[in-house]
Each structure stands twice: as structure tokens, then as C-alpha cells.
TITORZA-283839 format. One line per field, with one value per residue (C-alpha): residue number from 1; residue in three letters; x, z, y. Coordinates in pm, 1 decimal, m for minus. Each point is the difference from the previous one (the first is absolute). Layout:
<atoms>
num NUM ... $
residuo ALA ... $
px X ... $
pz Z ... $
py Y ... $
</atoms>
This chain:
<atoms>
num 1 2 3 4 5 6 7 8 9 10 11 12 13 14 15 16 17 18 19 20 21 22 23 24 25 26 27 28 29 30 31 32 33 34 35 36 37 38 39 40 41 42 43 44 45 46 47 48 49 50 51 52 53 54 55 56 57 58 59 60 61 62 63 64 65 66 67 68 69 70 71 72 73 74 75 76 77 78 79 80 81 82 83 84 85 86 87 88 89 90 91 92 93 94 95 96 97 98 99 100 101 102 103 104 105 106 107 108 109 110 111 112 113 114 115 116 117 118 119 120 121 122 123 124 125 126 127 128 129 130 131 132 133 134 135 136 137 138 139 140 141 142 143 144 145 146 147 148 149 150 151 152 153 154 155 156 157 158 159 160 161 162 163 164 165 166 167 168 169 170 171 172 173 174 175 176 177 178 179 180 181 182 183 184 185 186 187 188 189 190 191 192 193 194 195 196 197 198 199 200 201 202 203 204 205 206 207 208 209 $
residuo MET ALA ALA PRO ASP SER THR ALA LEU THR ARG GLN GLU ASN GLN GLU THR LEU VAL ALA ALA GLU LEU MET ARG TRP SER GLY LEU ARG ILE SER ASP CYS HIS LYS PHE ASN ASP SER GLU ILE VAL PRO ASN GLN ARG ASN ASP GLY TRP ASN ALA ASP PHE ILE GLN LYS LYS THR GLY THR ARG CYS ILE THR PRO PRO PRO ASP HIS VAL LYS ILE LEU LEU ASP GLY LEU PRO GLY ARG MET GLU ASN GLY LYS LYS HIS PHE PHE THR CYS SER TYR THR ALA LEU ARG ASN ARG VAL ASP VAL LEU ALA THR ARG ALA GLN LYS ASP LYS PRO PHE ALA HIS GLY PHE SER PRO HIS THR LEU ARG HIS THR PHE ALA ILE GLN HIS PHE ASN LYS GLY ILE PRO LEU ALA PHE VAL SER LYS TRP LEU GLY HIS GLU SER GLU GLU VAL THR ARG LYS HIS TYR ARG ARG TRP ILE LYS THR THR GLU GLN ILE ALA GLU GLU ARG ALA ARG GLU ALA ASN GLU LYS MET LEU ALA GLU ALA ALA ALA ILE ARG GLN ASN LEU MET ASN GLN THR ASN THR ASP LEU THR ASN SER SER ALA THR PRO LEU GLY THR $
px m307.6 m103.9 m307.7 m289.2 48.0 m346.3 m120.7 m342.5 143.4 129.6 360.8 m114.0 m201.8 298.7 220.3 m244.4 m8.6 376.8 23.1 m283.3 185.1 323.0 m182.7 m154.9 324.5 214.2 m253.1 m215.9 m327.5 m305.4 m145.9 m291.2 249.9 200.3 m305.3 m71.6 363.7 69.0 288.2 m83.1 71.3 364.0 207.5 367.1 118.9 116.7 365.2 m99.9 211.9 m280.5 m375.6 m282.0 m334.7 m226.3 m358.1 m311.1 m74.9 m342.0 m51.1 84.0 1.9 354.0 256.5 307.6 337.6 226.3 337.9 m13.1 327.0 60.4 m83.0 m363.0 m39.6 154.0 m240.8 m300.9 102.0 23.5 m370.3 m240.3 m251.7 m310.7 m75.8 m269.8 m52.6 339.8 183.0 159.9 m142.9 257.2 m236.0 m282.4 m190.5 m254.0 102.3 m128.6 189.4 326.5 m40.0 m72.1 307.1 226.8 m156.3 124.5 346.3 m23.8 m113.6 300.1 236.2 m152.2 41.8 361.6 103.1 m257.0 m46.8 m81.0 m325.0 m94.3 31.9 m254.3 11.4 9.6 320.4 173.3 m83.0 153.1 306.3 37.2 m2.4 223.9 268.8 34.0 10.2 272.9 200.1 m26.7 m253.9 m157.0 m353.6 m124.8 86.2 m148.4 m316.0 m46.9 63.8 m261.3 m252.9 m67.8 m200.3 286.6 340.2 m156.9 m209.2 318.8 174.9 m288.3 22.2 378.4 131.2 241.7 163.9 1.7 201.2 251.1 11.7 64.8 279.3 153.5 m25.0 163.4 280.4 62.7 3.5 244.1 226.6 m9.2 86.2 287.2 132.1 m18.7 185.2 267.0 50.5 23.1 256.4 205.5 m3.2 104.9 284.1 120.0 4.8 194.0 250.0 43.6 50.6 260.8 180.2 3.9 137.4 269.3 106.9 m0.2 227.8 241.9 41.3 303.1 m85.0 108.0 253.6 $
pz m530.3 m281.5 m218.8 63.0 m342.9 30.0 m299.1 61.0 m81.9 m324.6 m32.2 29.9 315.2 161.6 m102.3 142.6 331.0 38.1 m92.8 239.2 284.1 m85.7 m22.0 343.0 151.7 m128.0 m3.5 305.2 m194.8 129.9 m248.4 m60.4 m114.5 m198.0 m195.2 m145.6 m40.8 m333.5 m189.8 117.3 357.5 m47.6 m77.3 4.6 340.9 59.7 m60.1 m321.7 95.7 94.8 38.5 235.5 35.8 37.2 69.6 209.4 249.1 m59.0 370.0 144.9 m292.2 102.8 m265.1 31.8 m167.0 42.9 m160.0 m178.6 m148.6 m374.1 m54.3 102.7 m278.9 m247.2 109.5 m30.4 m347.2 m103.2 69.2 m295.8 217.6 m130.8 m108.2 179.0 m28.9 m160.9 278.8 0.9 286.2 74.0 138.4 m218.3 246.1 268.8 354.0 134.5 m260.8 68.9 373.4 m35.6 m217.0 243.3 274.0 m187.5 m6.5 371.5 81.1 m185.1 183.0 333.6 m85.7 m112.8 289.0 280.6 152.0 368.1 m67.5 m330.2 m342.6 m204.7 m282.5 265.0 135.9 m309.4 120.3 336.1 m180.7 m174.5 333.4 188.5 m266.7 14.0 380.1 m15.0 m224.7 261.0 m185.5 251.5 125.1 m155.1 m352.9 30.4 163.3 m286.8 m260.4 160.7 6.0 371.3 179.1 239.7 97.0 313.7 m216.4 m166.9 336.0 133.9 m286.2 m33.2 349.3 m3.6 m327.8 82.4 310.9 m220.0 m231.6 290.5 120.5 m348.6 m8.1 343.3 m104.1 m319.1 195.0 251.1 m278.5 m172.2 327.1 70.1 m352.5 40.0 334.0 m148.6 m295.4 233.9 216.0 m309.6 m115.7 347.4 8.4 m346.1 107.1 314.6 m199.3 m250.9 279.0 170.2 m332.7 m62.1 350.6 m43.4 m333.8 142.2 290.5 m233.5 m230.3 89.6 73.8 m266.1 67.1 $
py m1565.6 m231.0 34.9 m244.6 m165.3 m146.6 m200.9 156.2 346.3 144.1 111.0 362.2 m72.0 m171.7 293.1 254.5 m187.3 8.3 368.7 90.7 m171.3 183.5 333.8 m50.8 m121.5 287.1 286.2 m69.7 3.7 m178.5 m242.4 239.2 265.3 m253.2 m117.5 345.9 106.2 171.8 156.9 353.8 m111.7 m98.1 305.9 110.9 117.5 356.4 m90.2 m177.0 m301.6 m238.3 m36.4 90.3 m169.8 305.2 m105.5 60.5 m277.1 m150.2 m73.2 342.2 243.5 95.0 84.7 m220.6 27.1 m302.6 m83.8 m338.7 m132.0 6.8 m367.4 62.8 257.2 m245.8 m275.0 231.6 115.3 m365.2 m61.0 26.5 185.4 170.3 355.8 197.2 377.2 42.1 m184.7 m342.5 m204.4 m265.6 m266.2 m125.9 m221.7 80.9 93.1 m332.8 m201.5 182.9 m40.8 m370.8 m49.0 183.3 m212.7 m309.1 155.8 77.4 m353.8 m141.6 236.4 m101.4 m367.4 37.5 223.8 30.5 344.5 45.1 185.8 m155.7 153.7 195.2 255.6 275.8 m154.0 137.8 352.6 m86.1 m133.8 335.8 184.5 m241.6 m20.1 380.3 4.0 m264.9 234.4 273.4 217.3 243.7 m53.5 325.4 m114.5 m348.1 134.8 245.1 m268.9 m224.2 285.0 m39.4 267.9 64.6 m130.5 m147.7 m234.0 m121.7 m33.2 m209.0 m251.2 m14.3 72.6 m294.1 97.3 370.6 m82.0 m179.3 302.3 235.1 m226.1 6.2 381.1 28.1 m234.9 198.8 327.0 m149.9 m127.2 339.4 175.5 m240.5 51.4 378.5 m14.3 m228.6 235.8 300.2 m181.8 m87.8 363.0 114.5 m252.0 102.2 366.6 m85.5 m209.1 282.5 254.0 m219.5 m49.4 375.3 65.1 m264.7 141.5 351.7 m105.5 m177.4 302.6 224.0 359.6 243.6 276.9 $
</atoms>
């Protein structure tokens, strides 16, 4: 997704718009959460091999922990930001300004590649959910990442993609079962071959006196 590159915006404003879109797309944040996002809300994960966005949703008051890829952290660190109460707030503009800029980005995306139900900043949150469902991530994880009240809320919004995820899970389970059965059959055959070889060798050996 390209930056707006509007001549009416400064280089920093264009940069912030692009990074905001990437943060929403890869972390599932609403734009209200994105606007106030600060450096205390992106932390190392428990394995210390990546990052978590750990924040309180403005809309629901729910704590969310989502796993953005490394490039999102790099993009955030590259923003000048502003300091407030000892924290670096990544986005320096007002909520309305940031939303309007992401709207410009969304309008361009809709023009270049029309979406069936239109495209808005909130579509980036849907993209976050759908791309994980398409990878076969279980409903429980995605629902928690989105901060939904229950898994049923998530199922209601993403029923089509959840069905695809369940099909992927079933296919993987079937493949794993077939692989296990094939390995067991190979082991059985090897044992039988070894037994037959031992019996043949035993029959061919003269009895001692």
C-alpha cells in the first residue's frame, strides 16, 4: 500500500499516514487506538523473538495483545513522534487528521482495485483478521487479538473466512493422519522384512554337532 504523497502534506505527515495504515493492517488496531499508540505499547513477546502490540482499546476498554511483524516496529521507530509523559507517541497529528489521511489512502486503494463492499480505514482491521484466518489461525486466537467480547462476535463478522480456516485445519489434520499411517505401515513392513530375513538366514545355517 503506497503512501498518499500529497503535495498538501509534509514528508512526515505522508510517512505517518503510511505507517498508520501498516500498523492497522498488521496489528488489528482501530484508528482510534492507532492515533494514541506509543512506545510503551509495543513490547518484546514472551519468546523474545518478535513484538507484541499490547494496548487498551479505546472503544471497549479491553486489553489487546496482537503480534505485528518486525517491519511494523521498524517503521514505528523511524517516525519522529512526540514525547508526552515520558512516552514517545508515534503520531503527531489529531485523530481527525489521521483518519482523513488514511481515508485518502483507502480511496486510492478502492480506485486501483475495487473491493466488493468498499474500502475504509476499518477495512484494514478486517484485513488483519482475514489474513490470519487464511493462514489457518484458530478462531479463539483471532477473536482475542481483535478484543471481541466473545468468539461468537468474531464468528458473526467473519463466518466465511472461519469456514475456510476450519477446512484448512481439517485438511492439515487429515494429511497428518495419513502421514502417520504411512509411517506406521513402513515400520511394520520393515519389521516383517527383517523377520523374514532372519528366518531365511536361520534356515540356511547348518546345525552344529
